[in-house]
C-alpha positions, 0 to 999 in steps of 0.5 A: 526492502534491502536485507538488514534494513529496519522497518522504519528505515527509508529505502535507498532512493538516491537515483529515484527522482522526484517520486522518492520524496513520497516514499517515507519511513513510518516516523516520517509518515506519521508526521505527514499525516499529522500535518495533513490532519492539521490542514483538515485533510482526510487520510485514506490508507490502502495496502498490497503487494503490487508485485507486478503493477497492472491496470487493475492496480491503477484503477483501484488506486484511482478509485481510492484517491477519488474517495477524497483525501490524501492517499497512502499506499502501504507496501508488503515487505519482501519477507511478508510477500514470501510468507503470503505468496511463497518462494519466488515472490516477490518478483520485484524488491519492495523499494522498487515497488514502492518507487513505482507506486510513488510515481503515480499521480494520485499517490501522496505517500508510500510506506513499506511495512514488515507485518503480515497485515496493516493492522499496526499501521492502521493503529498508528495512522488511524485513517478515515478510510481504509480502501480495499479492492473488489476481491474483498467485501466490507465484511471480509477485510482482515483489518476491518475490526481495527479500522472501525476501532480507530474511528475509520471506515472500510471502502471497497473500490475499483473495478471488478477483480479481472486482473491478478498478479499471481495469475499473470505470473502463472501464465508467464511461467507456463509460456 
């Protein structure tokens, strides 16, 4: 996210092409979710850093979409990535990470969030399903309490954790 940009502002996507319409601010996302619900569609939320998009991410997002419904991907803002992963991360700005994710076929919307976790977004959107990768169990998902409080359920999806952005970056740095 560009510095000085407020969390509800849309990233600058003037050259982003068709996928740009999938990258939305929170107010626009709430409106889309209301439209989808009105049409009887299920809402699936997932989140992550997605700093270096890799095959594990693609498999995870494909499996989340397979749960049936509209897939929203929430992307950690740059400041929250630094707080979680340390200096030197993210390698790619949030707006670019969001644009890449929006280009994936099964992704219906992408939003950048500033908070350290997605609890506030779960409360706003009230997803039917909150999908997390296999590095979690249903019991260890940090937002599980809020998801259940809002009437949703947690689903663990994707293949066994065999790909890690942090490990990939570590190997690249060692080379």
